[in-house]
C-alpha positions as CSV (number, residue, x, y, z in Angstrom):
1,M,0.0,0.0,0.0
2,L,2.7,2.4,1.0
3,P,4.8,1.9,-2.2
4,D,1.7,2.6,-4.3
5,L,1.0,5.8,-2.4
6,L,4.6,7.0,-2.8
7,S,4.6,6.1,-6.5
8,A,1.4,8.0,-7.1
9,G,2.8,10.9,-5.1
10,F,6.0,10.9,-7.1
11,A,4.3,10.7,-10.4
12,L,2.4,14.0,-9.6
13,A,5.6,16.0,-9.4
14,P,5.2,17.4,-13.0
15,V,1.4,17.6,-12.7
16,W,1.2,20.3,-9.9
17,P,3.1,23.0,-11.8
18,A,1.3,22.2,-15.0
19,L,-2.1,22.5,-13.4
20,A,-1.0,25.8,-11.7
21,A,0.1,27.3,-15.1
22,I,-3.2,26.3,-16.7
23,L,-5.1,27.8,-13.7
24,I,-3.3,31.1,-14.1
25,A,-4.0,31.1,-17.9
26,L,-7.7,30.5,-17.2
27,L,-7.8,33.5,-14.8
28,L,-6.7,35.7,-17.7
29,L,-9.6,34.5,-19.9
30,P,-12.2,37.0,-18.6
31,R,-9.8,39.8,-19.7
32,T,-9.1,40.6,-16.0
33,R,-5.6,40.7,-14.6
34,P,-5.3,38.6,-11.5
35,S,-3.4,40.3,-8.7
36,E,0.3,39.5,-8.0
37,R,-0.8,38.0,-4.6
38,V,-3.1,35.5,-6.3
39,V,-0.5,34.4,-8.9
40,T,2.2,34.2,-6.2
41,R,0.0,32.0,-4.0
42,I,-0.9,29.6,-6.8
43,T,2.7,29.3,-7.9
44,T,4.0,28.8,-4.4
45,V,1.5,26.1,-3.5
46,A,2.2,24.3,-6.8
47,V,6.0,24.3,-6.4
48,W,5.7,23.2,-2.7
49,L,3.5,20.3,-3.8
50,S,6.0,19.4,-6.5
51,L,8.7,19.4,-3.8
52,V,6.6,17.1,-1.6
53,S,6.0,14.8,-4.5
54,A,9.8,14.7,-5.2
55,A,10.3,13.8,-1.5
56,C,7.9,10.9,-1.9
57,G,10.2,9.7,-4.7
58,V,13.3,9.9,-2.6
59,L,11.5,7.9,0.2
60,L,10.3,5.4,-2.4
61,H,13.8,4.8,-3.7
62,L,15.4,4.6,-0.2
63,S,12.8,2.1,1.0
64,H,12.1,0.0,-2.1
65,G,14.8,0.7,-4.7
66,P,14.1,1.4,-8.4
67,V,10.5,1.3,-9.4
68,D,9.2,1.1,-13.0
69,Y,5.7,2.7,-12.6
70,R,3.5,1.9,-15.6
71,L,0.2,3.6,-16.2
72,G,-0.8,1.9,-19.5
73,N,-0.4,3.0,-23.1
74,W,-1.3,6.4,-24.4
75,Y,-1.0,5.1,-28.0
76,D,-1.0,1.6,-29.3
77,A,-1.1,0.5,-33.0
78,A,0.1,-2.8,-34.6
79,E,3.5,-3.7,-33.1
80,Y,4.1,-0.1,-31.9
81,S,3.0,1.2,-28.5
82,F,3.9,4.3,-26.5
83,P,3.5,3.5,-22.8
84,L,2.9,6.0,-20.1
85,V,5.6,5.0,-17.7
86,M,7.7,6.6,-14.9
87,L,11.1,5.4,-13.8
88,F,12.0,6.1,-10.1
89,D,15.6,5.3,-9.4
90,G,18.5,7.1,-7.7
91,L,19.1,9.4,-10.7
92,S,15.5,10.5,-11.2
93,A,14.8,10.9,-7.5
94,A,17.8,13.1,-6.9
95,M,17.2,15.2,-10.0
96,S,13.5,15.6,-9.2
97,A,14.2,16.8,-5.7
98,F,16.9,19.1,-7.0
99,V,14.6,20.6,-9.7
100,A,11.8,21.2,-7.2
101,L,14.1,22.9,-4.7
102,I,15.7,25.2,-7.3
103,V,12.4,26.2,-8.8
104,L,11.0,26.9,-5.3
105,T,14.0,29.1,-4.5
106,T,13.7,30.9,-7.8
107,V,10.0,31.6,-7.3
108,R,10.6,33.0,-3.8
109,F,13.2,35.3,-5.2
110,S,11.2,36.4,-8.2
111,V,8.2,37.5,-6.3
112,T,10.1,40.5,-5.0
113,Y,12.4,40.8,-8.0
114,L,9.6,41.2,-10.5
115,H,7.2,43.1,-8.3
116,R,5.1,45.5,-10.5
117,E,6.9,44.2,-13.7
118,P,4.4,44.3,-16.6
119,G,5.3,40.6,-17.4
120,F,4.9,39.4,-13.8
121,I,2.1,36.9,-14.6
122,R,3.7,35.7,-17.8
123,F,7.0,35.0,-16.0
124,F,5.4,32.8,-13.4
125,A,3.2,31.0,-16.0
126,L,6.3,30.2,-18.0
127,T,8.3,29.2,-14.9
128,L,5.5,26.7,-14.0
129,F,5.5,25.2,-17.5
130,F,9.3,25.0,-17.3
131,A,9.1,23.2,-14.0
132,A,6.5,20.8,-15.3
133,G,8.6,20.0,-18.3
134,M,11.8,19.5,-16.3
135,Q,10.1,17.2,-13.8
136,L,8.6,15.2,-16.7
137,L,12.0,15.0,-18.3
138,V,13.8,13.6,-15.3
139,L,11.0,11.2,-14.3
140,A,10.1,9.8,-17.7
141,G,10.4,6.1,-18.1
142,S,10.4,6.2,-21.9
143,V,12.1,8.3,-24.5
144,E,8.8,9.7,-25.8
145,L,7.8,11.1,-22.4
146,L,11.4,12.5,-22.0
147,F,11.0,14.1,-25.4
148,I,7.7,15.8,-24.3
149,G,9.4,17.2,-21.2
150,W,12.4,18.2,-23.3
151,E,10.1,20.2,-25.6
152,F,8.3,21.9,-22.7
153,V,11.7,23.0,-21.3
154,G,12.9,24.2,-24.7
155,L,9.8,26.3,-25.6
156,S,9.4,27.8,-22.1
157,S,13.2,28.6,-22.1
158,V,12.9,30.4,-25.5
159,L,10.0,32.5,-24.3
160,L,11.8,33.4,-21.1
161,V,14.8,34.6,-23.1
162,A,12.4,36.8,-25.1
163,F,10.7,38.0,-21.9
164,F,11.6,41.7,-22.6
165,H,10.2,41.5,-26.1
166,E,9.9,45.2,-26.4
167,R,13.6,45.3,-27.1
168,A,15.2,43.8,-30.2
169,M,18.1,42.0,-28.6
170,P,16.1,39.6,-26.4
171,V,14.0,38.6,-29.4
172,Q,17.1,37.9,-31.6
173,A,18.7,35.9,-28.7
174,A,15.5,33.9,-28.3
175,L,15.5,33.1,-32.1
176,R,19.1,31.9,-31.8
177,V,18.1,29.6,-28.9
178,L,15.1,28.4,-30.8
179,V,17.0,27.5,-33.9
180,T,19.7,25.7,-32.0
181,Y,17.2,23.7,-30.0
182,R,15.1,22.7,-33.0
183,V,18.2,21.5,-35.0
184,C,19.6,19.5,-32.1
185,D,16.3,18.1,-31.1
186,I,16.3,16.2,-34.4
187,G,18.9,14.0,-32.7
188,L,16.5,13.0,-29.9
189,L,13.7,12.4,-32.3
190,L,16.0,10.2,-34.5
191,G,17.2,8.4,-31.4
192,A,13.6,7.5,-30.4
193,V,12.7,6.3,-33.9
194,G,16.0,4.4,-34.1
195,L,15.3,2.6,-30.7
196,H,11.8,1.6,-32.0
197,H,13.3,0.0,-35.1
198,W,16.4,-1.5,-33.3
199,L,14.9,-2.8,-30.1
200,G,11.2,-2.4,-30.6
201,T,10.8,-0.3,-27.5
202,T,11.7,3.1,-26.0
203,V,11.0,2.2,-22.3
204,W,14.3,2.6,-20.5
205,V,14.0,-0.5,-18.4
206,D,13.2,-2.7,-21.4
207,I,16.1,-1.1,-23.4
208,F,18.6,-1.8,-20.6
209,A,17.3,-5.4,-20.4
210,A,17.7,-5.9,-24.2
211,L,21.1,-4.3,-24.7
212,P,23.2,-7.3,-23.7
213,H,21.7,-9.2,-26.7
214,H,22.2,-6.3,-29.2
215,S,25.5,-4.8,-28.3
216,G,28.2,-3.7,-30.8
217,T,25.8,-3.0,-33.7
218,A,25.8,-0.1,-36.1
219,A,22.2,0.7,-35.0
220,G,23.3,1.1,-31.4
221,L,26.2,3.4,-32.4
222,A,23.8,5.5,-34.5
223,V,21.3,5.9,-31.6
224,A,24.1,6.8,-29.3
225,L,25.4,9.5,-31.6
226,A,21.9,10.9,-32.1
227,L,21.4,11.3,-28.4
228,V,24.8,12.9,-28.0
229,F,23.9,15.4,-30.7
230,A,20.7,16.2,-28.8
231,A,22.6,16.7,-25.6
232,M,25.1,19.0,-27.2
233,G,22.4,21.5,-28.1
234,K,20.6,21.5,-24.8
235,S,23.8,21.7,-22.8
236,A,25.5,24.4,-25.0
237,Q,28.5,22.3,-26.1
238,F,30.9,23.3,-28.9
239,P,30.1,24.1,-31.7
240,V,26.5,24.8,-30.9
241,G,27.0,26.6,-27.6
242,G,26.7,30.2,-28.9
243,W,23.1,30.5,-27.6
244,L,24.1,30.3,-23.9
245,P,25.5,33.8,-23.4
246,R,22.6,35.2,-25.4
247,A,20.2,33.6,-23.0
248,M,21.3,36.1,-20.4
249,E,19.0,38.6,-22.1
250,G,16.1,37.1,-20.1
251,P,15.3,38.0,-16.5
252,T,18.0,37.5,-14.0
253,A,16.1,34.7,-12.2
254,S,15.6,32.6,-15.3
255,S,19.0,33.2,-16.9
256,A,21.0,32.7,-13.8
257,V,19.1,29.7,-12.4
258,F,17.6,27.8,-15.3
259,Y,20.5,28.1,-17.7
260,G,23.0,27.9,-14.9
261,S,21.7,24.8,-13.1
262,L,18.7,23.2,-14.7
263,S,18.0,23.3,-18.5
264,V,21.6,23.5,-19.4
265,H,22.1,20.2,-17.6
266,A,19.2,18.4,-19.3
267,G,21.6,17.1,-21.9
268,V,23.9,15.8,-19.1
269,F,20.9,14.0,-17.6
270,L,20.0,12.5,-21.0
271,L,23.5,11.0,-21.3
272,L,23.4,9.7,-17.7
273,R,20.0,8.1,-18.3
274,A,21.2,6.5,-21.6
275,A,24.7,5.6,-20.2
276,P,24.2,1.8,-20.6
């Protein structure tokens, strides 16, 4: 009973910030601007809940070890299926807790830093979407789910770089980030397709189990190189790292924290996850 509760709690880590971002967006529909206090409370509650969910994952890992939590298939046709699966191991538990803690710290700082800023609501909505994407990325038990979180992180990062869109330089910097991300994301997409054709699955646990029987093949090398190419773009490695200094055009909170400690390490996390 307890492992099931902890697993369910851990799986909600990306859900809380996503729901909060949607709620803030809905508050804007009547063409009324919610107060900073309301936005702050919604955001703070969501990131605290995400931190609690991450703590559940840490407890789950310490008490029961790695857990492959499967919620069924969200698409199934012929021999292909795309399962909704979360992987709770030491890597994902540590990263999830770290992401939640960093986002919480950033939110607390930004409440004062962006007080009376015209883009106050937009910043917190994007931060919540970023947090949801980052949590999904680190908890994903399959390459497809990781790719969805990867894209959430990329799109919200681009919009945060262009936060001060009334000036030309942030917009140009955001376009540079967008182009770099889109080109290098081809590597992750090709890696997922290659895994389907090579091993017939993109679930990490199933991949690791099948690897001893398919090692040393050209397909394996191609998949590995595709994932490395994707990681290079996200983590600003040479020769595609020119976007990183331009990302400093965004607000101090996002440029210093996200590109210094979270999104820029998404590529490193990908390589750690795919290390076998």
